[in-house]
TORKOLKOL-637389 format. One record per atom (N, C-alpha, C, CB): residue number from 1; residue in three letters; atom name; x, y negated, z. Coordinates in Angstrom, 2 decimals. Glycine has a CB too. Example, Ala and Ser with C-alpha at 12.3 -4.5 7.8 and 13.67 -1.06 7.14 Angstrom:
BEGIN
<atom 1,"ALA","N",<13.19,5.69,7.80>>,
<atom 1,"ALA","CA",<12.30,4.50,7.80>>,
<atom 1,"ALA","C",<13.20,3.30,7.80>>,
<atom 1,"ALA","CB",<11.31,4.47,9.05>>,
<atom 2,"SER","N",<12.85,2.25,7.08>>,
<atom 2,"SER","CA",<13.67,1.06,7.14>>,
<atom 2,"SER","C",<12.90,-0.03,7.87>>,
<atom 2,"SER","CB",<14.08,0.60,5.72>>,
END
This chain:
BEGIN
<atom 1,"UNK","N",<0.85,1.15,0.00>>,
<atom 1,"UNK","CA",<0.00,0.00,0.00>>,
<atom 1,"UNK","C",<0.91,-1.23,0.00>>,
<atom 1,"UNK","CB",<-0.97,0.01,1.21>>,
<atom 2,"UNK","N",<0.54,-2.20,-0.83>>,
<atom 2,"UNK","CA",<1.33,-3.42,-0.94>>,
<atom 2,"UNK","C",<0.43,-4.62,-0.70>>,
<atom 2,"UNK","CB",<2.03,-3.52,-2.33>>,
<atom 3,"UNK","N",<0.94,-5.58,0.01>>,
<atom 3,"UNK","CA",<0.21,-6.82,0.21>>,
<atom 3,"UNK","C",<1.08,-7.98,-0.22>>,
<atom 3,"UNK","CB",<-0.23,-6.98,1.69>>,
<atom 4,"UNK","N",<0.45,-9.07,-0.60>>,
<atom 4,"UNK","CA",<1.22,-10.25,-0.97>>,
<atom 4,"UNK","C",<1.05,-11.32,0.11>>,
<atom 4,"UNK","CB",<0.76,-10.79,-2.35>>,
<atom 5,"UNK","N",<2.12,-12.04,0.32>>,
<atom 5,"UNK","CA",<2.14,-13.15,1.26>>,
<atom 5,"UNK","C",<2.90,-14.30,0.61>>,
<atom 5,"UNK","CB",<2.79,-12.74,2.62>>,
<atom 6,"UNK","N",<2.79,-15.49,1.20>>,
<atom 6,"UNK","CA",<3.44,-16.66,0.62>>,
<atom 6,"UNK","C",<4.88,-16.84,1.08>>,
<atom 6,"UNK","CB",<2.66,-17.89,0.97>>,
<atom 7,"UNK","N",<5.26,-16.23,2.23>>,
<atom 7,"UNK","CA",<6.61,-16.45,2.74>>,
<atom 7,"UNK","C",<6.99,-15.35,3.74>>,
<atom 7,"UNK","CB",<6.72,-17.83,3.41>>,
<atom 8,"UNK","N",<8.28,-15.33,4.09>>,
<atom 8,"UNK","CA",<8.80,-14.31,5.01>>,
<atom 8,"UNK","C",<8.19,-14.44,6.40>>,
<atom 8,"UNK","CB",<10.32,-14.42,5.10>>,
<atom 9,"UNK","N",<7.87,-15.65,6.81>>,
<atom 9,"UNK","CA",<7.25,-15.86,8.12>>,
<atom 9,"UNK","C",<5.93,-15.09,8.21>>,
<atom 9,"UNK","CB",<7.01,-17.38,8.38>>,
<atom 10,"UNK","N",<5.17,-15.06,7.13>>,
<atom 10,"UNK","CA",<3.91,-14.32,7.10>>,
<atom 10,"UNK","C",<4.15,-12.82,7.19>>,
<atom 10,"UNK","CB",<3.13,-14.65,5.83>>,
<atom 11,"UNK","N",<5.22,-12.35,6.58>>,
<atom 11,"UNK","CA",<5.58,-10.92,6.66>>,
<atom 11,"UNK","C",<5.80,-10.56,8.13>>,
<atom 11,"UNK","CB",<6.87,-10.61,5.82>>,
<atom 12,"UNK","N",<6.59,-11.35,8.81>>,
<atom 12,"UNK","CA",<6.90,-11.07,10.21>>,
<atom 12,"UNK","C",<5.66,-11.15,11.09>>,
<atom 12,"UNK","CB",<7.96,-12.04,10.72>>,
<atom 13,"UNK","N",<4.79,-12.08,10.80>>,
<atom 13,"UNK","CA",<3.56,-12.24,11.57>>,
<atom 13,"UNK","C",<2.66,-11.01,11.41>>,
<atom 13,"UNK","CB",<2.80,-13.50,11.12>>,
<atom 14,"UNK","N",<2.53,-10.53,10.19>>,
<atom 14,"UNK","CA",<1.71,-9.33,9.94>>,
<atom 14,"UNK","C",<2.34,-8.11,10.60>>,
<atom 14,"UNK","CB",<1.55,-9.10,8.42>>,
<atom 15,"UNK","N",<3.65,-7.96,10.45>>,
<atom 15,"UNK","CA",<4.33,-6.82,11.05>>,
<atom 15,"UNK","C",<4.18,-6.77,12.57>>,
<atom 15,"UNK","CB",<5.81,-6.85,10.69>>,
<atom 16,"UNK","N",<4.02,-7.93,13.20>>,
<atom 16,"UNK","CA",<3.91,-8.00,14.65>>,
<atom 16,"UNK","C",<2.49,-7.76,15.15>>,
<atom 16,"UNK","CB",<4.38,-9.35,15.14>>,
<atom 17,"UNK","N",<1.51,-7.78,14.27>>,
<atom 17,"UNK","CA",<0.12,-7.63,14.68>>,
<atom 17,"UNK","C",<-0.15,-6.21,15.18>>,
<atom 17,"UNK","CB",<-0.83,-7.96,13.51>>,
<atom 18,"UNK","N",<-0.73,-6.06,16.36>>,
<atom 18,"UNK","CA",<-1.01,-4.74,16.92>>,
<atom 18,"UNK","C",<-1.87,-3.86,16.00>>,
<atom 18,"UNK","CB",<-1.69,-4.89,18.25>>,
<atom 19,"UNK","N",<-2.82,-4.47,15.31>>,
<atom 19,"UNK","CA",<-3.73,-3.70,14.46>>,
<atom 19,"UNK","C",<-3.05,-3.10,13.23>>,
<atom 19,"UNK","CB",<-4.87,-4.58,14.01>>,
<atom 20,"UNK","N",<-1.85,-3.54,12.91>>,
<atom 20,"UNK","CA",<-1.13,-3.09,11.72>>,
<atom 20,"UNK","C",<-0.12,-1.98,12.05>>,
<atom 20,"UNK","CB",<-0.41,-4.25,11.06>>,
<atom 21,"UNK","N",<0.22,-1.82,13.29>>,
<atom 21,"UNK","CA",<1.31,-0.92,13.69>>,
<atom 21,"UNK","C",<1.16,0.49,13.12>>,
<atom 21,"UNK","CB",<1.38,-0.85,15.18>>,
<atom 22,"UNK","N",<-0.03,1.00,13.13>>,
<atom 22,"UNK","CA",<-0.29,2.36,12.63>>,
<atom 22,"UNK","C",<0.01,2.51,11.14>>,
<atom 22,"UNK","CB",<-1.73,2.73,12.89>>,
<atom 23,"UNK","N",<-0.03,1.40,10.40>>,
<atom 23,"UNK","CA",<0.09,1.44,8.94>>,
<atom 23,"UNK","C",<1.42,0.92,8.40>>,
<atom 23,"UNK","CB",<-1.02,0.66,8.33>>,
<atom 24,"UNK","N",<2.29,0.42,9.27>>,
<atom 24,"UNK","CA",<3.53,-0.22,8.81>>,
<atom 24,"UNK","C",<4.39,0.67,7.93>>,
<atom 24,"UNK","CB",<4.33,-0.65,9.99>>,
<atom 25,"UNK","N",<4.45,1.97,8.22>>,
<atom 25,"UNK","CA",<5.30,2.85,7.42>>,
<atom 25,"UNK","C",<4.81,2.98,5.98>>,
<atom 25,"UNK","CB",<5.39,4.22,8.07>>,
<atom 26,"UNK","N",<3.54,2.66,5.74>>,
<atom 26,"UNK","CA",<2.96,2.75,4.40>>,
<atom 26,"UNK","C",<2.70,1.40,3.77>>,
<atom 26,"UNK","CB",<1.68,3.53,4.45>>,
<atom 27,"UNK","N",<3.20,0.33,4.38>>,
<atom 27,"UNK","CA",<2.91,-1.02,3.91>>,
<atom 27,"UNK","C",<4.18,-1.67,3.39>>,
<atom 27,"UNK","CB",<2.30,-1.87,5.03>>,
<atom 28,"UNK","N",<4.08,-2.22,2.19>>,
<atom 28,"UNK","CA",<5.20,-3.00,1.66>>,
<atom 28,"UNK","C",<4.69,-4.40,1.33>>,
<atom 28,"UNK","CB",<5.82,-2.33,0.40>>,
<atom 29,"UNK","N",<5.60,-5.34,1.32>>,
<atom 29,"UNK","CA",<5.25,-6.74,1.13>>,
<atom 29,"UNK","C",<5.88,-7.29,-0.14>>,
<atom 29,"UNK","CB",<5.68,-7.57,2.34>>,
<atom 30,"UNK","N",<5.12,-8.12,-0.84>>,
<atom 30,"UNK","CA",<5.64,-8.86,-1.99>>,
<atom 30,"UNK","C",<5.39,-10.34,-1.69>>,
<atom 30,"UNK","CB",<4.95,-8.41,-3.35>>,
<atom 31,"UNK","N",<6.43,-11.13,-1.79>>,
<atom 31,"UNK","CA",<6.29,-12.56,-1.52>>,
<atom 31,"UNK","C",<6.01,-13.29,-2.83>>,
<atom 31,"UNK","CB",<7.57,-13.14,-0.85>>,
<atom 32,"UNK","N",<4.88,-14.00,-2.85>>,
<atom 32,"UNK","CA",<4.47,-14.80,-4.00>>,
<atom 32,"UNK","C",<4.34,-16.24,-3.48>>,
<atom 32,"UNK","CB",<3.11,-14.28,-4.66>>,
<atom 33,"UNK","N",<5.40,-17.01,-3.64>>,
<atom 33,"UNK","CA",<5.44,-18.35,-3.05>>,
<atom 33,"UNK","C",<4.49,-19.34,-3.72>>,
<atom 33,"UNK","CB",<6.83,-18.89,-3.11>>,
<atom 34,"UNK","N",<4.41,-19.30,-5.03>>,
<atom 34,"UNK","CA",<3.57,-20.26,-5.77>>,
<atom 34,"UNK","C",<2.50,-19.48,-6.51>>,
<atom 34,"UNK","CB",<4.43,-21.12,-6.76>>,
<atom 35,"UNK","N",<1.33,-19.34,-5.91>>,
<atom 35,"UNK","CA",<0.28,-18.48,-6.46>>,
<atom 35,"UNK","C",<-0.38,-19.03,-7.72>>,
<atom 35,"UNK","CB",<-0.77,-18.25,-5.42>>,
<atom 36,"UNK","N",<-0.18,-20.30,-8.05>>,
<atom 36,"UNK","CA",<-0.78,-20.86,-9.26>>,
<atom 36,"UNK","C",<0.18,-20.87,-10.44>>,
<atom 36,"UNK","CB",<-1.25,-22.27,-8.98>>,
<atom 37,"UNK","N",<1.40,-20.50,-10.22>>,
<atom 37,"UNK","CA",<2.40,-20.45,-11.28>>,
<atom 37,"UNK","C",<2.08,-19.29,-12.23>>,
<atom 37,"UNK","CB",<3.84,-20.30,-10.69>>,
<atom 38,"UNK","N",<2.16,-19.52,-13.52>>,
<atom 38,"UNK","CA",<1.92,-18.46,-14.49>>,
<atom 38,"UNK","C",<2.83,-17.27,-14.24>>,
<atom 38,"UNK","CB",<2.13,-18.99,-15.89>>,
<atom 39,"UNK","N",<2.26,-16.09,-14.19>>,
<atom 39,"UNK","CA",<3.04,-14.88,-13.97>>,
<atom 39,"UNK","C",<3.44,-14.66,-12.52>>,
<atom 39,"UNK","CB",<4.25,-14.92,-14.81>>,
<atom 40,"UNK","N",<2.88,-15.44,-11.61>>,
<atom 40,"UNK","CA",<3.28,-15.37,-10.19>>,
<atom 40,"UNK","C",<3.14,-13.98,-9.62>>,
<atom 40,"UNK","CB",<2.44,-16.33,-9.38>>,
<atom 41,"UNK","N",<2.17,-13.22,-10.08>>,
<atom 41,"UNK","CA",<1.92,-11.89,-9.51>>,
<atom 41,"UNK","C",<2.51,-10.75,-10.35>>,
<atom 41,"UNK","CB",<0.44,-11.67,-9.34>>,
<atom 42,"UNK","N",<3.18,-11.07,-11.44>>,
<atom 42,"UNK","CA",<3.69,-10.02,-12.33>>,
<atom 42,"UNK","C",<4.56,-9.00,-11.59>>,
<atom 42,"UNK","CB",<4.50,-10.65,-13.45>>,
<atom 43,"UNK","N",<5.52,-9.46,-10.84>>,
<atom 43,"UNK","CA",<6.42,-8.54,-10.13>>,
<atom 43,"UNK","C",<5.67,-7.80,-9.01>>,
<atom 43,"UNK","CB",<7.62,-9.32,-9.54>>,
<atom 44,"UNK","N",<4.80,-8.51,-8.31>>,
<atom 44,"UNK","CA",<4.06,-7.91,-7.20>>,
<atom 44,"UNK","C",<3.12,-6.80,-7.66>>,
<atom 44,"UNK","CB",<3.25,-8.98,-6.46>>,
<atom 45,"UNK","N",<2.66,-6.88,-8.90>>,
<atom 45,"UNK","CA",<1.71,-5.90,-9.42>>,
<atom 45,"UNK","C",<2.35,-4.76,-10.20>>,
<atom 45,"UNK","CB",<0.71,-6.59,-10.29>>,
<atom 46,"UNK","N",<3.67,-4.74,-10.30>>,
<atom 46,"UNK","CA",<4.33,-3.65,-11.02>>,
<atom 46,"UNK","C",<4.03,-2.32,-10.35>>,
<atom 46,"UNK","CB",<5.85,-3.89,-11.09>>,
<atom 47,"UNK","N",<3.67,-1.33,-11.15>>,
<atom 47,"UNK","CA",<3.36,0.03,-10.70>>,
<atom 47,"UNK","C",<2.15,0.10,-9.76>>,
<atom 47,"UNK","CB",<4.57,0.62,-10.00>>,
<atom 48,"UNK","N",<1.30,-0.89,-9.83>>,
<atom 48,"UNK","CA",<0.08,-0.90,-9.02>>,
<atom 48,"UNK","C",<-1.05,-0.26,-9.82>>,
<atom 48,"UNK","CB",<-0.31,-2.35,-8.59>>,
<atom 49,"UNK","N",<-1.81,0.61,-9.18>>,
<atom 49,"UNK","CA",<-2.92,1.28,-9.84>>,
<atom 49,"UNK","C",<-4.24,0.56,-9.56>>,
<atom 49,"UNK","CB",<-3.00,2.74,-9.39>>,
<atom 50,"UNK","N",<-4.43,0.14,-8.32>>,
<atom 50,"UNK","CA",<-5.67,-0.54,-7.92>>,
<atom 50,"UNK","C",<-5.32,-1.85,-7.22>>,
<atom 50,"UNK","CB",<-6.52,0.36,-6.98>>,
<atom 51,"UNK","N",<-6.22,-2.83,-7.35>>,
<atom 51,"UNK","CA",<-6.07,-4.10,-6.66>>,
<atom 51,"UNK","C",<-7.33,-4.36,-5.86>>,
<atom 51,"UNK","CB",<-5.79,-5.26,-7.66>>,
<atom 52,"UNK","N",<-7.13,-4.71,-4.60>>,
<atom 52,"UNK","CA",<-8.23,-5.11,-3.73>>,
<atom 52,"UNK","C",<-7.95,-6.56,-3.34>>,
<atom 52,"UNK","CB",<-8.36,-4.17,-2.46>>,
<atom 53,"UNK","N",<-8.81,-7.46,-3.78>>,
<atom 53,"UNK","CA",<-8.60,-8.88,-3.50>>,
<atom 53,"UNK","C",<-9.44,-9.27,-2.29>>,
<atom 53,"UNK","CB",<-8.97,-9.76,-4.73>>,
<atom 54,"UNK","N",<-8.75,-9.75,-1.26>>,
<atom 54,"UNK","CA",<-9.43,-10.22,-0.06>>,
<atom 54,"UNK","C",<-9.03,-11.67,0.12>>,
<atom 54,"UNK","CB",<-9.06,-9.35,1.22>>,
<atom 55,"UNK","N",<-9.96,-12.57,-0.17>>,
<atom 55,"UNK","CA",<-9.66,-14.00,-0.15>>,
<atom 55,"UNK","C",<-9.61,-14.54,1.27>>,
<atom 55,"UNK","CB",<-10.68,-14.76,-0.96>>,
<atom 56,"UNK","N",<-8.83,-15.58,1.44>>,
<atom 56,"UNK","CA",<-8.78,-16.29,2.71>>,
<atom 56,"UNK","C",<-10.04,-17.13,2.86>>,
<atom 56,"UNK","CB",<-7.51,-17.18,2.81>>,
<atom 57,"UNK","N",<-10.47,-17.35,4.09>>,
<atom 57,"UNK","CA",<-11.64,-18.21,4.30>>,
<atom 57,"UNK","C",<-11.30,-19.65,3.95>>,
<atom 57,"UNK","CB",<-12.14,-18.12,5.76>>,
<atom 58,"UNK","N",<-12.29,-20.38,3.53>>,
<atom 58,"UNK","CA",<-12.10,-21.79,3.25>>,
<atom 58,"UNK","C",<-12.11,-22.57,4.55>>,
<atom 58,"UNK","CB",<-13.18,-22.32,2.27>>,
<atom 59,"UNK","N",<-11.19,-23.50,4.73>>,
<atom 59,"UNK","CA",<-11.21,-24.29,5.96>>,
<atom 59,"UNK","C",<-12.36,-25.29,5.93>>,
<atom 59,"UNK","CB",<-9.86,-25.02,6.15>>,
<atom 60,"UNK","N",<-13.07,-25.40,7.02>>,
<atom 60,"UNK","CA",<-14.15,-26.39,7.11>>,
<atom 60,"UNK","C",<-15.32,-26.07,6.21>>,
<atom 60,"UNK","CB",<-13.63,-27.75,6.78>>,
<atom 61,"UNK","N",<-16.12,-27.05,5.95>>,
<atom 61,"UNK","CA",<-17.28,-26.90,5.07>>,
<atom 61,"UNK","C",<-16.88,-27.23,3.64>>,
<atom 61,"UNK","CB",<-18.45,-27.80,5.54>>,
<atom 62,"UNK","N",<-17.29,-26.42,2.73>>,
<atom 62,"UNK","CA",<-17.02,-26.67,1.31>>,
<atom 62,"UNK","C",<-18.29,-27.18,0.66>>,
<atom 62,"UNK","CB",<-16.51,-25.37,0.59>>,
<atom 63,"UNK","N",<-18.25,-28.38,0.14>>,
<atom 63,"UNK","CA",<-19.46,-29.00,-0.41>>,
<atom 63,"UNK","C",<-19.89,-28.37,-1.73>>,
<atom 63,"UNK","CB",<-19.22,-30.49,-0.62>>,
<atom 64,"UNK","N",<-19.02,-27.63,-2.40>>,
<atom 64,"UNK","CA",<-19.37,-27.05,-3.70>>,
<atom 64,"UNK","C",<-20.06,-25.70,-3.58>>,
<atom 64,"UNK","CB",<-18.13,-26.91,-4.53>>,
<atom 65,"UNK","N",<-20.17,-25.14,-2.36>>,
<atom 65,"UNK","CA",<-20.82,-23.85,-2.18>>,
<atom 65,"UNK","C",<-22.30,-24.02,-1.89>>,
<atom 65,"UNK","CB",<-20.15,-23.08,-1.05>>,
<atom 66,"UNK","N",<-23.13,-23.08,-2.38>>,
<atom 66,"UNK","CA",<-24.55,-23.14,-2.04>>,
<atom 66,"UNK","C",<-24.74,-23.02,-0.53>>,
<atom 66,"UNK","CB",<-25.33,-22.03,-2.77>>,
<atom 67,"UNK","N",<-25.80,-23.56,-0.01>>,
<atom 67,"UNK","CA",<-26.02,-23.56,1.44>>,
<atom 67,"UNK","C",<-26.20,-22.15,1.98>>,
<atom 67,"UNK","CB",<-27.23,-24.41,1.78>>,
<atom 68,"UNK","N",<-26.50,-21.17,1.12>>,
<atom 68,"UNK","CA",<-26.69,-19.79,1.58>>,
<atom 68,"UNK","C",<-25.38,-19.05,1.82>>,
<atom 68,"UNK","CB",<-27.50,-19.03,0.58>>,
<atom 69,"UNK","N",<-24.25,-19.65,1.43>>,
<atom 69,"UNK","CA",<-22.95,-19.03,1.62>>,
<atom 69,"UNK","C",<-22.33,-19.61,2.88>>,
<atom 69,"UNK","CB",<-22.03,-19.26,0.38>>,
<atom 70,"UNK","N",<-22.15,-18.78,3.93>>,
<atom 70,"UNK","CA",<-21.56,-19.30,5.17>>,
<atom 70,"UNK","C",<-20.08,-19.62,5.00>>,
<atom 70,"UNK","CB",<-21.74,-18.31,6.31>>,
<atom 71,"UNK","N",<-19.63,-20.68,5.60>>,
<atom 71,"UNK","CA",<-18.20,-21.06,5.57>>,
<atom 71,"UNK","C",<-17.63,-20.94,6.95>>,
<atom 71,"UNK","CB",<-18.00,-22.51,5.03>>,
END
């Protein structure tokens, strides 16, 4: 299993989380510093069969979302 993060500090933070300890031996990290750069995920996705995208929550209230979508 591979996850992407923006920096090494995030890698260390995830590795320290108690809920991740059971899975660390099967987890690898790919650092993608600039997620909007063309080809940013090319290296991170090499030899990947499936992708599961889990987006970060939006900070605060987002005015462009319908009122039925909780923020």
